[in-house]
N, C-alpha and C positions, 0 to 999 in steps of 0.2 A: 656144353657144344662150343665149337671154336669160334663159331660166330655169334655168342650169348651175348660179350662186353663189346663189341662193337656197335651197339646202338650207344648207349650211352658215351663212350669215346668218342665218338661222332657227331653226336651232339654237342659235347663240350668243347670239341675244336669249330664247329662253327661257331659259337660263342664266343671263343676268345678270338678268333677271326671278324665275327662284327662288332666285339670293342675295339682290334684293331682299325678296323677302317673307322668307326666314328672318333676314336681318336688321332688318326691319321692327319694333319695340318690341312683346313681346307681353306685355298688363298679367293678372297672374294672382298671387293669393297663394301659389304654389308659388314662383316667382320671388322674392315678397316675402320667404321664410322663408329664402332662400337671403343673401339682402342683409342681413337682419335680422342671419345669425348671421355674418357677414363683416364687417357695417358697425356693428352695433350694440349686440350680445348683451354686451361688454364694460364695459357701464354702466349697460343697461336689464334689468330682468328679465325673463325670457321668458314668465312666468304673462298680462302688461301689466297686470296689477292692483296690483301694490305696488312703491315704489320703491324701486331699489338706488344706484347711483353719481347716476344721473340719473330723474328723474322716471318714475312707471306712465306708460305710450303711449296705453292703452286709453282713450279719448275725448277723445286729443288731437285730432281734427276741428272738436269740440263744444265743446271750450277755446280754441277759434282760430274758431270761428264767427261772431264779432263782424268778422274782416276778411276782407280777398281769401280767397279761397284759394289764390291765387298769393303771400303772404304765407308762408304754415305752407309750400308749396314753398322762399321763400327760407332759410326759416328752417331747413329741415332740409338745404340745399342750404350753406349759408353761414353759421351763426346771428351770428356778429363782424359781417360787415358789414350785417346787417339791422340789430344792436345798435347800430352806429355812427350808423345814420340817426334813432336816438333814435325808434324804434321803439316804442311802449307797451309791446305784450303781450310783445317777446322782453326789454327790458329785468326786466319784473316776473322771469319766467322765470330771467334771468341772476345778478339779486339773488335771488330764491328760493335754488338751490343754489350761492350762496358765490360765483357768478364763476367757479364752473369751468368754463372752455375746452370747448367741443363745437369735436367734431374737424369740421372741412368736406371735404365731400364736390363740390367744384366738376365730377367727369364727371359725378355721376349725372346721369339722365335725369329730363324728366315722369314718362314714362312705368314706371319702375324705379323714381318715387315713389310712384306710384298703387299698385304690385304692394307696397310696402312700406305700406302704409296698409290695403290689402286685409286682408293678411296679418295686422296689427296688429287690427283690428277683429273678424276672424275666431276669431284666439287669443282676444282680449278677450270675445267674446259667447258663447263656446264651440262655433260652428260651426263655424271651420275643420275640414276632413276632409269634411264634408258640401257646405261654401264649396267649389265648385269654378272659382266666377267670380271676376270682378274688379272695381273700379271701373274706371270710365270713361275712357278714358285724356285727358293733359291735364287742364284744366279741371274736368273733369267727375268727380272719385270721392269722392261724399258717401256714393253707397251704391254696395253691393258688386251683381253681377251674379250670381243663381243657377247659371248654367253658363258657362264661359268659356271661349275656345276654348284648345285644349292645340296642343303639336306638332304633332301626326298630323295638321291638318289642313291642312299646310304640305305635309308628303311627301304626300300624296293630290291637292292641287292639282300638284307638281310632275308626280306620274304622270301626272294628265291633261294638263297642257301637253302631257307626252314623247308621250301618245299622240296625242294631234294635230300634235305636230311627225311621227310617223308616216308618220301619215294625209296630211300637207302632200306629204312625200315622194314618197307615191306618186302623187298627183294632179299634182306637176312631172314625176315620169317619165310620165306618161300624158300632159299636155303636149306634152314634149318629142318623144311617141311621134308624136301627130297632127302634130306640127312638122313632123317629119322625111319622115314620109309624105307630106305635102301639096308637099313639096320635092323628092318624088321621090330618099330618101336612104331608106338602109337605118339601124334602130334597134332595138338589141336592149334590152328594157326588162330590169332588173335582178330577179333574185329577194330577198324580204326578206331571206335572208342576205348575200346582192352587198349590199345596200343599209345594215345594222347593219356590214359590215364594209369599207364603202367609206371613202377616204380623209379625207371631209368629216366621217364620225360619228366616224372615231380620232381624228383632230386635234381634233372638241372636247371629247371624253373626255380628252387627253394635256392642252390649254388649262385643263379643268376642275380636272384632276388636281392641276397647276402650281398655282394661286390657290388653290386648297381648303389643299395644304399649307403655301403662303408664309402663309395669314392664321391657320392651326393654329400651324407654328412661330412666329408674331410673336405672338399671342394666349399662347402657352404661354412665351415668354420676360420677358413683359411680369410674369406672374405667378410665375416664380420667384422663388424664396426668400421668395414672403408666407405668410405663418401668422398672420395679426392673427388672434387668440383661443386661440392658443397654449398649453394648459396641462399640461405633460406630468407625469408623478408625478416625485417626487425621491428620491433614495435613503433619507430622515429627510423624517418630515413637518414641515417646518417652516413654523406658520403665522405669517404676517405679521399677520393680524387682531390674533393675539395677544401679537407682540411689540413691533409698530408702533402698534396700533392699542388693545388694553388697555391696556400698560405704556409706553406713547408713547415707548419707545422712537425715539430722533430716525435716518433712514436712514443717514446720514453717521457715526455710529459704528460700524456693520458694512463700510458701503462708504465708507470714508474717503477712496479714491482718488477719487471722484468731484470732489472741491474742489481735487483740485489736480495730478491726471494723465490722461492722454486715458481711459481704462478704469474704471470705478467699482469693479472690482476683486468679487472673492468672498469674504467674509472666513474667513481663517485659523482652524483649529479653535483657538486660543488665544484668539480673539475671544469665542467662543462659552463657553470656560473662566474668562473673566471674570466670567459672569455663575453659569455652572452647576459651580463648584468648590464651591458653596453650595447652591444651587436643587438640589436632586438627585432631587427628583420631578415629573413633567411634571404639568399642571392637566388634561389631555386624555388623556395616553396612558399617563402614570404610568412605568410602565421604561423599554418599548418601545421609544424613541424616544431619549431622552439617552445610554440604552446603546452605541447605536451612535456618540454621539458619544464615549464614555469607551474602549471598543473599539479605536476605528480609532489612538486615541493609546496606549493602553496605558496609562492612568489607572486605577485604581481610588478612589473617592470615597467610601473607608471611613473614618470616623472624623474626621480632616484631611485625608486624601486623599492617596496617594502615588504617584509613577510606578513600574509594575511593574517590578521589574530583570529586563534578560534576556529580554521580554517579545518581542522578535523572533522568539527562540530554542525561543519554548516550541509546543508543537502544538496542535490547534485545541481536542480534549481538556480540554487542560488549561487553557487559556481558558475555555472554556465552563464546569469547574470553580468557576475563578476568579470569571468574572461572575454563574454560574446562582447560587452563594452567597451575595452581594451583592445582585443584583434579590430574591430571598427574604427577605432582611432587610429590603431596602428597602420593600418590597411591606406586609409583616405592620407596619413600622411607620408607614407611610403613607397608609396605605390602610385605611377604616371596615371593608369587604367580609370582610378580610382580617384574624382577627385571630388567627389560628394556624397552622399548616402542614396542609392541605387537600389529595386528591389534585387536588380542582379547581387550586388554585393552582398544584402543582406542574407541572400540564397547563398554563396559564397560562403557566408561567415558560419551558415548553419551546418552545410557540409563537413568546415572543415572542424567545429566542434563536435560533431558524430563520429570522425575520427577521430580524435582525440582520447572521447571517452570508448567507445573499440580499444583502443590501442593501450592506452592503460589499464583497461578494467580484464582486459582477456576474456571477460566473458563469465567470469568465474569467483569474482570477488565482488562487491559493492565498493562504492565509492571509485576514485581515481589519482585517491594520495598515497603515497608511500613508494618504494622500487621500484625503478624502470627493469621491466622481467626479460630482459634482453635474449636472446635467442642463440643456444651456445651453437658454435662453428664446430672450432678443435675441440675432440674431446678421446683421449687415452684412455687404453682401459686401464681399469684400478691395480693392475698387477704389476702395471711399469711405473718406473721411477723417471723422471726429468725433471733437471731443475735448471729454468729459465738465466739465472743468474749464473749457474757454472755455464754457461752456453755464450750468454752475449758481454758478461761481465770478464769472466777469466778466458774463456774463448776467444772472445774479440769478433764473432760471429754477427753478420747485421741480418735484420729480422728478413729481411728479402730472403736470403739464403733460406728457408722453412718458407715464408708466407708469402714468397712471390713478392711482385711490386703492388702491393698494398696503396700506395699513392696513386696507382692508375684504378683502381677501383672503388665506382661508385655503388655495388653492395660486393662486401667481402665475400670472396670464394677461398676453400679448400683447395690451396697451391699442390701441398705436396699429400702421396698418402699415409704416409704416418705409417705406414708399416713397418716392421723387423726389418725386413730386408733393406729399405729405403736406407733406415738408421744404420746397420750398421755397412752398409756402401758407403756412406758419407764417411765413418768410422774410417774405414779404411785406406780411404783419400786424401785427408784431409790432412795436410801439415800442420802442428803446433807453432806457438811462438816459443820454442824451446830456448833458444843463448835468450833470452831475456829475463826469462823466470829463476828468481834466487831457489825457489823450492826443488825444481827439474835440476837444475844445476847441483843441488846437493844428492840428488837422488837415482841419479841419473849419468853419476860418470863415466861409464860407456860409450854411453851414446854422445855426450858432447867431446869425446877422445874421438871417436870417429869422424865426429864432425869436423872436427878440428884439423884431419889427418888429411879428408876428404873421399876418407872411404865409404859417407853418406853427405849425401845432399840433404834429406828432409827426418823430421820425426816425424809421424802419422799419430792418431790417438791411438791406433792398435800396437802400437809398439809399446805404451806405457800402460797396455792393460786391456784399452776403452773395446776391447770383445767378449770380455769376459762376464759372465751372465750375470753374476750378482751387483754387476753395476748399474742395472740398470732392475734386475729382477732381486731383491733381497728381501 
């Protein structure tokens, strides 16, 4: 019948329309909140009013009001590209924050930026939560609407479309019946159950499940292992803000592998002991955290310090007696709050010792001696090759470019997404120290000639093959 295929075609059209509706960008501060957490929170204060690694984001639209709104969008999407054009405002911000590179987000859409700005405005003026709306899509993001469109609207539209699809199928059934009656043929009209279980409807459902399943699998695969902002608790509360920030200890003093090997390495306990054989009371935690270092190795920092003989063979109670006795003396000697032994001090020492045991045993092994089991923060997939020495020693990159201002972090968090796109974007934008490298001088005479003649301003990692697949995957 001429109407027979219309049901299936109509269902397919409705499915594709619903996909386009669900895929169409929703501009909402709720979406902006998630974007801020995944893309901005490591560098910008979430209260939007005070500076962190980056500036306070509250009022950012006002600060860029002398320029077209598209300039602010371009800055958020790729700050380095806008700086390279000589844009006045972009260069002012770049210089003000010590030329700290801002991560690029080439994949972010205008609507996502609108959502991000709506969330920033709502947090800055205290209306987020009551503010359910968003800024207008695209170029009109100046004023947040009082009420936005939630995801429920799309489900409602899908339900309405499904209802009309059902009505359409009944109409087509009636048309087929009338056509058959006119031609003198018999035609059995389908019941509602037969319509819903027909071959066309089942095919449509299977088609939809396959498409949605493939989309979900691909989306989850892309996000697999992404943990930007990940900041796990560690067995020892080691503050980089204290060590690298306040005391100016160079990153490569502890992570000495960064300049000479593939891995930056986690420092061994003897690196800690270079300082803490003398510094025996923490400025923030007193006994609590330093004792973990000593107890893991069997070192007793009493007097000039000594290694406890037969430490491995001692019971946990014997170790407790040794260390709590020293912790008690250390607290009285170094903490003005404790001038003598009191019940409160004894209770504090017991609590600190229990924390030592929990942190060093992890509840999975007996005893507390042995290597400290730090929780890994940065973890590239096994199929990705990355060499720290190549970037730190040869490339001359600062640790902060990939890891953020670690010297300001009490708890280390993953600063960059470590995604393939992030790496590629860096290779495209980063100029290498080309003229000072003898290897490059011999291998890339063409580029040297172009630099000398003024035909080229610089040479990026991309120019010397930094985007070739085998550079990172081989």
